[in-house]
C-alpha positions as CSV (number, residue, x, y, z in Angstrom):
1,M,-160.8,-72.9,-23.5
2,D,-162.3,-70.9,-20.6
3,I,-162.3,-73.3,-17.8
4,S,-160.2,-76.5,-17.0
5,I,-161.5,-78.4,-14.0
6,I,-158.4,-80.4,-12.6
7,I,-159.1,-83.5,-10.8
8,S,-156.0,-85.0,-9.1
9,T,-156.2,-88.9,-8.1
10,Y,-154.2,-91.6,-6.7
11,N,-155.5,-95.2,-6.5
12,R,-159.0,-94.1,-6.0
13,S,-160.6,-95.0,-9.6
14,D,-163.8,-95.9,-7.9
15,N,-164.3,-92.5,-7.0
16,L,-164.1,-91.1,-10.5
17,P,-167.4,-92.2,-12.0
18,E,-169.4,-90.3,-9.6
19,C,-167.3,-87.3,-9.6
20,V,-167.6,-87.2,-13.4
21,E,-171.4,-87.9,-13.3
22,Y,-172.0,-84.7,-11.2
23,L,-170.0,-82.8,-13.5
24,A,-171.9,-84.0,-16.5
25,A,-174.9,-82.7,-14.8
26,Q,-173.9,-79.3,-14.4
27,K,-176.6,-76.7,-15.6
28,N,-176.4,-73.2,-17.6
29,T,-172.7,-73.9,-19.3
30,E,-173.8,-72.8,-22.9
31,N,-172.0,-69.4,-22.3
32,F,-168.4,-70.7,-21.8
33,S,-166.2,-73.7,-22.7
34,W,-164.7,-76.0,-20.1
35,E,-163.2,-79.5,-19.8
36,A,-162.3,-82.0,-16.9
37,V,-158.9,-82.9,-16.7
38,I,-158.1,-86.1,-14.5
39,V,-154.4,-86.1,-13.5
40,D,-153.2,-89.6,-12.6
41,N,-150.8,-89.2,-9.9
42,N,-148.7,-92.4,-10.5
43,S,-151.7,-94.8,-9.8
44,T,-151.2,-98.5,-9.6
45,D,-155.1,-99.4,-9.9
46,D,-157.2,-99.1,-12.9
47,T,-157.4,-95.1,-13.2
48,K,-156.3,-95.0,-16.7
49,S,-158.8,-97.5,-18.0
50,V,-161.3,-96.1,-15.9
51,T,-161.0,-92.6,-17.1
52,E,-160.9,-94.0,-21.0
53,K,-164.3,-95.5,-20.2
54,L,-165.7,-92.3,-18.9
55,Q,-164.3,-90.5,-22.1
56,R,-166.2,-93.0,-24.0
57,E,-169.5,-92.8,-22.2
58,N,-169.8,-89.2,-21.3
59,S,-170.5,-86.0,-23.6
60,I,-168.5,-83.6,-21.6
61,N,-164.8,-83.2,-22.7
62,I,-162.6,-85.2,-20.5
63,R,-158.8,-85.2,-20.6
64,Y,-156.4,-87.6,-19.0
65,L,-152.8,-86.6,-17.7
66,F,-150.3,-88.8,-16.0
67,E,-148.0,-87.1,-13.4
68,P,-145.2,-89.6,-12.1
69,N,-143.9,-87.2,-9.3
70,Q,-145.9,-88.4,-6.2
71,G,-147.6,-85.8,-4.5
72,L,-151.0,-83.7,-4.7
73,S,-148.9,-80.5,-5.2
74,H,-147.1,-82.1,-8.1
75,A,-150.4,-83.3,-9.7
76,R,-152.1,-79.9,-9.3
77,N,-149.1,-78.3,-10.9
78,C,-149.2,-80.8,-13.8
79,G,-152.9,-79.5,-14.4
80,I,-151.7,-75.9,-14.3
81,R,-149.0,-76.5,-16.6
82,E,-151.0,-78.6,-19.3
83,S,-154.2,-76.5,-19.3
84,N,-154.6,-74.0,-21.9
85,A,-157.8,-72.6,-20.2
86,E,-158.1,-69.1,-18.7
87,F,-159.3,-70.1,-15.4
88,I,-158.3,-73.4,-13.6
89,I,-160.6,-74.9,-10.8
90,F,-159.5,-77.5,-8.7
91,I,-161.6,-80.3,-7.1
92,D,-160.7,-83.8,-5.6
93,D,-161.9,-87.1,-6.8
94,D,-164.1,-87.4,-3.8
95,I,-166.2,-84.3,-4.6
96,R,-169.6,-84.2,-5.9
97,A,-170.5,-80.8,-7.4
98,T,-174.0,-79.3,-7.3
99,P,-175.7,-78.5,-10.6
100,D,-175.0,-74.7,-10.3
101,W,-171.5,-75.0,-9.0
102,L,-169.6,-74.4,-12.2
103,T,-171.5,-71.7,-13.7
104,S,-171.6,-69.9,-10.1
105,T,-167.9,-69.9,-10.0
106,Y,-167.4,-68.6,-13.7
107,N,-169.9,-65.8,-13.2
108,R,-168.0,-64.7,-10.0
109,F,-164.8,-64.6,-12.0
110,I,-166.4,-62.6,-14.6
111,S,-168.3,-60.2,-12.4
112,E,-165.4,-59.4,-10.2
113,N,-162.6,-59.7,-12.7
114,C,-160.9,-61.7,-9.8
115,D,-157.8,-63.8,-9.4
116,A,-159.3,-66.6,-7.5
117,V,-162.7,-67.8,-6.4
118,G,-163.8,-70.5,-3.8
119,G,-167.0,-71.7,-2.8
120,R,-168.6,-73.9,-0.1
121,I,-167.5,-77.5,0.9
122,Y,-170.3,-79.6,2.9
123,I,-169.2,-82.8,4.4
124,E,-171.4,-85.8,4.1
125,S,-173.0,-86.6,6.3
126,P,-172.2,-84.5,9.6
127,E,-175.3,-86.4,11.7
128,D,-173.1,-89.8,11.1
129,L,-169.9,-88.6,12.3
130,P,-168.4,-89.9,15.6
131,K,-169.4,-87.6,18.6
132,W,-165.9,-86.7,19.4
133,I,-165.9,-84.7,16.2
134,K,-167.1,-81.4,17.3
135,P,-168.3,-78.6,14.9
136,D,-165.1,-77.0,15.1
137,M,-163.1,-79.8,13.8
138,Y,-165.1,-80.0,10.7
139,G,-162.6,-78.2,8.6
140,F,-159.9,-80.8,9.3
141,L,-162.3,-82.9,6.8
142,G,-162.5,-80.3,4.2
143,H,-165.7,-78.4,5.5
144,R,-165.6,-74.8,4.4
145,D,-168.7,-72.2,4.7
146,F,-168.4,-68.4,4.9
147,G,-172.3,-68.0,4.9
148,D,-174.7,-66.9,2.3
149,Q,-173.1,-63.5,1.2
150,A,-170.4,-63.2,-1.3
151,F,-167.3,-61.2,-0.2
152,Q,-163.8,-60.6,-1.0
153,M,-161.3,-63.0,1.1
154,N,-158.2,-61.6,2.3
155,G,-156.0,-64.9,1.5
156,I,-154.5,-64.9,5.0
157,N,-157.3,-66.2,7.1
158,E,-160.1,-66.4,4.7
159,F,-159.2,-68.4,1.6
160,P,-160.7,-71.3,-0.3
161,F,-160.0,-75.1,0.4
162,G,-158.6,-77.4,-2.0
163,G,-161.7,-79.3,-2.8
164,N,-163.4,-76.2,-4.3
165,M,-161.1,-73.5,-5.5
166,G,-160.1,-71.9,-8.6
167,A,-157.6,-69.3,-9.9
168,K,-156.6,-67.6,-13.1
169,K,-154.0,-69.8,-14.9
170,E,-151.6,-66.8,-15.2
171,I,-151.6,-66.0,-11.6
172,A,-151.2,-69.7,-10.7
173,E,-148.1,-69.6,-12.9
174,A,-146.8,-66.4,-11.6
175,I,-147.0,-67.9,-7.9
176,G,-145.2,-70.9,-9.0
177,G,-148.1,-73.4,-8.5
178,F,-148.3,-75.2,-5.2
179,D,-145.2,-76.0,-3.0
180,T,-144.3,-79.4,-3.7
181,R,-142.7,-79.9,-0.4
182,M,-146.2,-79.6,1.1
183,G,-149.4,-81.5,0.5
184,R,-150.5,-85.1,0.6
185,K,-148.5,-87.7,-0.8
186,G,-150.0,-91.0,-1.9
187,E,-153.2,-91.9,-0.2
188,G,-152.6,-90.0,2.9
189,K,-153.2,-93.1,5.2
190,K,-149.5,-93.3,6.5
191,R,-147.7,-90.6,8.6
192,E,-145.3,-89.8,6.0
193,E,-148.1,-89.2,3.4
194,L,-150.6,-87.1,5.5
195,F,-149.5,-83.4,5.0
196,K,-151.2,-80.2,4.0
197,G,-150.5,-76.6,3.9
198,E,-149.9,-76.1,0.1
199,E,-153.4,-74.5,-0.4
200,T,-152.9,-72.1,2.7
201,E,-149.5,-71.1,1.4
202,F,-150.9,-70.6,-2.2
203,F,-153.2,-68.0,-1.3
204,Q,-150.8,-66.3,1.2
205,Q,-148.6,-65.9,-2.0
206,L,-151.6,-64.7,-4.0
207,A,-152.4,-62.1,-1.1
208,K,-148.6,-60.8,-1.3
209,K,-149.2,-60.1,-4.8
210,K,-152.3,-58.1,-4.0
211,G,-154.3,-60.8,-5.7
212,I,-158.3,-60.5,-5.5
213,I,-159.9,-63.5,-3.9
214,W,-163.7,-64.0,-3.9
215,Y,-165.9,-66.5,-2.0
216,E,-169.0,-67.4,-4.0
217,P,-171.7,-68.9,-1.7
218,K,-173.6,-70.6,-4.6
219,A,-170.6,-72.8,-5.7
220,I,-171.3,-75.6,-3.5
221,V,-169.7,-79.1,-3.4
222,L,-170.3,-82.1,-1.3
223,H,-167.2,-84.0,0.1
224,K,-167.4,-87.6,0.6
225,I,-165.7,-88.6,3.9
226,L,-163.7,-92.0,3.9
227,P,-163.7,-94.5,6.9
228,Y,-160.0,-93.9,7.7
229,Q,-160.7,-90.0,8.3
230,L,-163.2,-90.6,11.0
231,K,-160.5,-92.3,13.2
232,K,-158.8,-90.3,16.0
233,K,-155.4,-91.7,14.5
234,F,-156.1,-89.4,11.2
235,F,-156.6,-86.2,13.4
236,R,-153.6,-86.9,15.6
237,T,-151.4,-87.6,12.6
238,L,-152.6,-84.4,10.7
239,H,-151.8,-82.2,13.7
240,F,-148.5,-83.9,14.3
241,N,-147.6,-83.6,10.9
242,A,-148.7,-80.0,10.4
243,G,-146.4,-78.9,13.4
244,Y,-143.5,-81.1,12.0
245,Q,-144.0,-79.3,8.6
246,K,-144.0,-75.8,9.8
247,A,-140.8,-76.2,12.1
248,A,-138.9,-78.2,9.3
249,L,-139.7,-75.4,6.7
250,D,-139.3,-72.4,9.1
251,E,-136.3,-70.4,8.0
252,R,-136.0,-68.3,11.1
253,E,-132.9,-68.6,13.6
254,F,-133.3,-68.7,17.2
255,I,-131.1,-67.6,19.7
256,R,-132.1,-70.0,22.7
257,T,-132.3,-73.3,21.5
258,F,-131.7,-77.0,22.5
259,K,-130.7,-79.3,19.5
260,G,-132.2,-76.8,17.1
261,I,-135.4,-76.7,19.2
262,P,-136.5,-73.3,20.5
263,L,-136.7,-73.3,24.2
264,F,-140.3,-71.6,24.2
265,I,-141.4,-74.7,22.5
266,F,-140.7,-76.8,25.6
267,T,-142.7,-74.4,27.7
268,Q,-145.8,-74.4,25.2
269,V,-145.7,-78.3,25.3
270,L,-145.9,-78.3,29.0
271,N,-148.8,-75.8,29.3
272,A,-150.5,-77.8,26.4
273,L,-150.2,-80.9,28.5
274,F,-151.3,-79.7,31.7
275,K,-154.5,-78.5,30.0
276,Y,-155.2,-81.6,28.0
277,I,-154.8,-83.4,31.3
278,S,-157.2,-81.3,32.9
279,L,-159.7,-81.4,30.7
280,L,-159.4,-85.4,30.1
281,I,-160.0,-85.5,34.0
282,T,-162.8,-83.0,34.1
283,T,-164.8,-83.6,30.8
284,G,-163.5,-87.1,29.5
285,S,-161.6,-88.3,26.5
286,D,-163.8,-87.1,23.8
287,N,-164.3,-83.7,24.9
288,A,-160.6,-83.4,25.8
289,F,-159.6,-84.7,22.2
290,R,-159.2,-81.3,20.7
291,Q,-156.6,-80.3,23.2
292,Q,-154.8,-83.6,22.5
293,M,-154.6,-82.6,18.8
294,N,-152.9,-79.4,19.7
295,T,-150.6,-80.9,21.9
296,G,-149.5,-83.2,19.0
297,Y,-149.0,-80.2,17.0
298,L,-146.5,-79.0,19.2
299,F,-144.6,-82.3,19.7
300,G,-144.5,-82.3,16.1
301,M,-142.8,-78.9,16.0
302,I,-140.2,-80.6,18.3
303,Y,-139.3,-83.2,16.0
304,G,-139.5,-80.9,12.9
305,Y,-136.8,-78.5,14.6
306,K,-134.8,-81.5,15.6
307,D,-134.6,-82.8,12.0
308,R,-134.0,-79.2,10.6
309,Y,-130.9,-78.9,13.0
310,I,-129.9,-82.4,12.1
311,K,-130.0,-81.7,8.3
312,T,-128.2,-78.3,8.5
313,K,-125.3,-79.8,10.6
314,S,-125.0,-82.5,7.9
315,Q,-124.4,-80.1,5.3
């Protein structure tokens, strides 16, 4: 097998038929073998029966896997573990792949003999987004576009996003897969579920191993945005949790702290609050919202360092 497409899903069986429909419409795939692997991450809906129906009704090779450990990283690692393919490509169940996506990704793997490939992710539909979601915030909805030219990414500030990324199976295994302390848990609607960072960490590890990562502009997918992702609460929670996770997993020791919280964080919070209030007064709540997100990130760090301190003291 040349390619396994890993689709991790949890209680979103209604997304699967359309996702598979677009995979079945892939063009010019005669020169390589591939499969779609649906990883059911302990769903309580009809994901298994929907997958079985898709297996019967589609000519493409579809496999079903069940991963009982809750979390996107667990599900992706299950796909890595169970795949027998040379290349593993990850998409989400709310992704619709354009017809040349798979061939473009495969061709880039072959032409560059690279370890990982990522392509474009367009969100649907930006013209319908709330006005407070500015273009520089599209990335938090999964948008990824580095332009029309292919190039080698550095894996640090240039790396693929999870809705459209692939790696050689052997390199994914060598890295140890995705960090299960990170990533979305469940549906990602509750504060305790909405975490990210596992993809960033994955490619940082790959960069440390001198892995070769390429951007392929012709590998395009569309990301369907869900209603709960268009609420300010979603963005606030995402940033608070990002700060919390960064601090909670920080292994550094600091000299000047209060209850485990580095003192410089308090200065940063005060500066961020001042900037937010200034923008709120001068530009309004919508235009100041991005700064509110940044402030929430710092508050998340305070809670993360505090909890790390409590955990360390109890050991």
